[in-house]
N, C-alpha and C positions, 0 to 999 in steps of 0.2 A: 504494500500500500504506500502510495506517495504521500509524504508529509508536506507541510507548508514550505519548509526550507528547500526541499528538493524541487518543489514546483517553481520556486524562485531561482533555481539554479545556483544555490548557495551551498558551498561545502563547509559545514561547520567545523570539521576536523582541520581543514586548511586555515580557516579563520582563526581558530584557537592557536595554531602554530604561529601565525603571523602576528597575533596580538602580543605575544611575548618577545617579539623582536624589537630592537631599538629603533629601527627605521620603518615602523608600521605605517602603511598608507591604506586608506579605505579603498577596497576593490571597486571597480567600476560597476559591478553588479548591484552595489548598494545605492547607486544614484537613482533618485526618484522613488525610493521605497516609501510607502505610506506608514502611518503609525501602527496599524495592526501588524504589518509585516516586520517592522522593527521589534515590536513586542514579542512576536513569535521567535525571533532570533535570540532576544535577551533571555527568554525562558529556556533556551537550549544551552545556556552557559552557566558556569559557576559564578558566584558573586564576585570573586576576584577578577574574572574575565569580563563580567558586566561593567565593572568600574572602569576598566581600561577602554572598553568600547563606547562608554557613555559620552566621552568627549567628542566623539565623531558624529553623534546624533545632531541633526540640524536644530538650532535653538528653538525655532518655531514649532518643532514637533515634540519636544521633550515632555511637555505636560500630557500631550495626547498619548505618547508611548507609555508613560506611567499608568494612565487611566485604562489603557487597553490590556495591560498585563493582568494576569490572574492575581487575586487579592493576596494570596499567600506568597507568591513569588515577588510581588511588588513590596510587600511588607519586609521581607528579608533583604531586598535590595536597598530600600530606603533606610534600613537600620544601619547600613554601612556607608551610605552616600552622605557627603558633607552637607552641613546646614546651608551653606552658600549655594550649592548645586540644587538642593531641594527648593530653596527660595526662588532661584532663577526660573525653575520649572513652574512653580505655583503662580507667580505674578504674570506669566505669559499665557496661562491656561484659561479656558472658558470656565464659567461657574460650575457647570456639571463635572468637568474634569477635576477641578479643585476639590469638590466634595468627595469624589472617588479616591483621590490621593489622600485626603484627610482620613478616610476610612482605615488607612494603614499607618497612621502616625499617632504618637501619644498625645494626650490632651494638652500638655504644656506646650508642645511644639505647635499645635493647632492654634492655640490662643495667640502665640507670638506671630505666626504667619498671617492670621486674619488681619492683623494691624498693618500688614504690608500691602494689602489689597486696596484698590480704589474704593471710595465710599459707597458707590452703588453696588459694587461687587460684594463688599463686606455685608451689606444688608441682605442681599440675596442669598449669599452663602450661609449666613446665620439662620435665615429662614429655612433653608434646606436641612441644616444640621439639627433643627428642632424636631425633625421626624426621625424615627428609628431606621436602622439599616435595612429593614424589610418593608418599609412603607414607600409607596411610589412617589410621595411628595418630596422625598429626599433627593431623588434622581430625575425629577421632571426637568426638562430643558427650559430654563428661564431666559435664555438668550433669544427671545422672541419679540419681533416687532409688533406692537399692539396699536390699535386705532381707537380713538374715542368715538363713542356712538353718536355724540352730538356734533361731531366735526363735519365741515362741509367737504364735499367731494373735491372741489378745486384745491382747497388747502391741503388735503391729504395727498393729492397727486404731486403737488409742488414739493411737499416734504419727502415723498418717496423718491423723487428725482434727486434731490440734494443728498439724501441719506443713502442712496444707492441700494434700496431694498427690493428693487424689481426682480432680482434673481433669487430672492429668498424663498419664495413659495408662490403657488398659484392662488392662494387664499391667505387672508390675514385675520388675526384674532381681533375681535371687537369687544371692548369693555366700556362700562359706564363710568361716571365720575367717581364712584366708590371702589373701582377696580373689580366690580362684579362681572363675571363672564356673561356676555350677551349672545355671542354667536360668531359667525365669520362672514367676511365679504370676499367675493371672488374678484381677482384682478381684471378679468375680461369685462365683468359688469361694472366695475369701477371706472374703467376707461371709456365705457359706452354711456355712462350716466351724465346727467346735466351737472354742471359745476356747482350750481346753487343747492342741489339736493344734499340732504344730510345722510350720513352713513347709516343711520337707523332705518332709513327707507330701503336700503339695499341688503341689510343683514339677513343671513339665514340662521334660524335658531338651531341650536345643537340638538341632535337626536340622542347622543350619548356623551356623557361626561364621566370622567374617572374621579372618584373621591380621593383626595390626597392621603387619606388614612388607609387606603386599600393596600393589600400586600402586593409585592412586585409580580408574583405569579398570577394573582387574580387580575391585576391590571393588564398583564400581557395577554391573558386569555380574552379579555374584553377587546383589546386592539385587534387581535387575530380574528375574532368573530365579527368585528365591525365592517370588514372589507374596506377599511380606510388606511391611509399611510400613517396617520397619527390621530390621537384624540386629546382633547384638552383635559387638564387636571385642575380641579377646583377644591378649595377648602370647605369647611363646614358652613361658612357663610356665603358660599357661592363665588368667592373671589378667585380670580384666575391665578394659578400657581405656575403653570408651565405646560409644555406639551410632552406627550409620551408617544414615541414613534414605533413603527413596526420593527425598525432596526433595534431599538431598545428592547422590544419584546423578544426578538430572536436571541439577543445576548443573554437575556434572563433565562430563556429556555435552555440554551446551551450550558450555562453555568449550573442550572438546576439538574439537568440530566447527568452532567459530569459528576456533580455532587452525589446523586443517587447511585451512580456506578461505583464511586469511591466508597460510599457507606456500606454497600453490599459486601465489601471486603473488610469492613470495620477499620477503615483508615479515613482520615479527614481529607479535605481538598488541599493536600500539602504540596508545596513546591517540590519538584523532582530533585532539586539541588538544595533542599533545606538542610540546616546543620544536623549532623549525625545524632547528637544528644537530644535535640528537639524531636526529631522523627522517632527516635527510640522511645522517648517518654510518652509521646502520643499513642504509639501502638501498644506500649506496655499495659496501658489501661485496659484495652480490650482483650489482650492476651490473658491478663489477670482474671477478667470476668469469665472468659472461656474456660480458664483453669478451674474456677469455682464450680461452674456448671458440670465440668467433667468429673470433679470430685463427687458432686451430687449424684450423677448417674452411676458412678462406681459404688457409692454408698448403697444405692438401691440394689445393685447386683450382689453386694455383700450380704444383704438380708436373706439371700436365698442360696448361700454357699452349700448348705446340706443337699439340696436337690441337685445342684450342679455336680457335686461329687457323686451322687447316686446315678444321675443320668447325664453322661458326658455329651451326648448329642445336643443337649440344650445349649451348651457353651458354643458349639459350632454354629447353631442356627439362630441364636438370639441377635446377632448383628443384622440379619435379614429384616427382622421386624422393625428395628430402629431405622435402618436405611430406607425402607419403603415408606415408612411414616414421614421421615424427613423430606424425601423427594416430593411426596404428595403435598405436604404442607408448604414447601418452597414454591411449587407451581401456583398454588392458590395465593400465597403471600405476594408473589410477583404481580399477579393480576390485580390484587387489591391495592398495592402500592402505586401501580400505574394508574388505576382508576382514581385514587385520591389525588395524584399529581395532575391529572388532566381534568379533574372535576366531574368525571363520569360516575364515580361512586359517591352516593349521597344517602340521606335518610330515607328517601322515598323508594330507592331500589335496593337498599342494603339487604333487607329480608329475602327478597327474591334471589339475589346473588348467593346468599348464604345457603338457601334451600337447593339451588342449582349445584353448588360445589359439593354439598353433602351427597346429593344423588349421584353425581359423577364419581365421587370417591367410593360410594357404596358399590356401584357397578364395577369399577376397576378393582375394588377390594375383593369382590366375589370371584372375578375372573382369575386374579393373581393368587388368591388364597387357594383355589383349586389346583393351579399349576404348581405352586410352591409346596402345598400339602402332598401332592402326588410325588414330587421329587423327593421330599423328606421321607415319605413312606418307602419308596424304592431304595433310598440311600441307607436308611437305618432299620428298615423292616420293623417299624414300631408305629402301629396305627394311632395310638394315643398321642404320641409326639406330633404326628402329622396333623391331627385334629386340633390340638392346642395351638400349634403354629398357625394354622389357617384362621382360627378364631381371633388370635392375637393380632394377626395382620389386618383383618377387617376392622377390628375395633380401633387400632392405632391409626389407620388411614382415615377413618371417620373423624377421630379426634383431631388429627392433623389438619384436615380440610376446614373444620370449624375454627380451629385456632388461627389458621392461615388467613381467614377473612376477618375474624374478630380482633386479633391482636393489633394489626395496623390501624384499624378504626379507633380502638381505645387509645393507642399511643398518639394518634393525630389529635384526638380530643383533648389530651392533657399537654399538648405542645411538644411532644418528643418525636423526632424524625423516625418514622416507621422503617425506613431503609437502613438506618443506623442500628437500631435496637431490635427490630422485629425478628431477624434471623437467629439471633442469640437466644431470645426467649422461646421461639418456636422449636429450635433444636433441643433445648433443655426439656421442654414438655414432651416432645415425641420420644426422646430417649427414655425419660422416666416412665411415661405411660406404657411404652412398648415393653420395657423390661418388667414393670410391675405386672402387667396383664399376662405376659408369656411365662415368666418364672413363677408368678403367683398362682396361675392356673396349674402349672406343672407341680407345684408344691401340694396343692389340694389333691391332685390325682395320684401322685406317686408317694407322698409321705403320709397320707391319711390312713 
């Protein structure tokens, strides 16, 4: 699979070798790169190499490059970048870029850098920072040209010509004297209107507005469903906050699904070149949790040591019960997490999906119980072991399917990422239930 750097015809290994030389010169292939392409290259380098390359980034792109980098990679890079270099990037960036950079800086540094911004930018950035990192109001684009609803067409056209805003958009945001969002006016209608007309006569009321308190994922879904390139973001009083575009939504979706993928492996969205101790500490938490769950499963097995000594076949077959339950639960868990992420799983259809998954698990359980039971009977020539195995398999697969749909729903309700914690909880339950049913049933039959 071709990665971004290969598509740009950039050899990272060659770049790394050249960076360490005293006569380093930026290769011609770097000329004309955009901020996203620069960010992709920076994420492929160690921090020490990023610092060497930073001086070669065009000054007008530096804030954009930082904002395009993934948050974890940006945070590690900024932690070693000098305060002067950070300040140079911040003061040349757009307000949205500045907010994203601030996401990776300590509070003390943010307070100092805000004072370096122009007064208008200070106010807008402080407004953005009043929202949490998951609210769309924080990242709404405030660099938007707005038109007063009471203004005359002729005055607006004169201002547009002097301010060179004709290339900004095919439509412009209209607000009233209190900053309340009114709607939008299209440039073609503006050019065709009488000069004495007011903008209020031409305005198109908004069909959909995004509440500034809405989560980024919910806002992104609204934009995607609107069939528009962007939507206005308004606060609780209806005042215009900024725009949220389809490109912003695509960025949110990409970050969200990358995060989901990382969480399935119990790792955070960490920088590939994050410090060793930091990466080890982050992963150690989940390794410790997994170890505790493994001890729990082992403790359950230990309760039935007598029957395991009596019937050795049980020790050979019991991983099958746990494995089949785990796979069944994982399939349902994946569907549920995807449904929550896309908004397809909600209160109205939750019960239907739960019933469906239980029926699917029951059908598969019956089929595979017969297959596994038959194999066990032929293998060990013990019909009781085969029957106990088949029943345990059906029960564990049913429990796994129920847990696979219920666990992510409960975790989501209490504000815990289902992709991060769901698989650990599910695996523990399927192991414990599987061993309890299989070995418990065997104890009743063989030790009574």
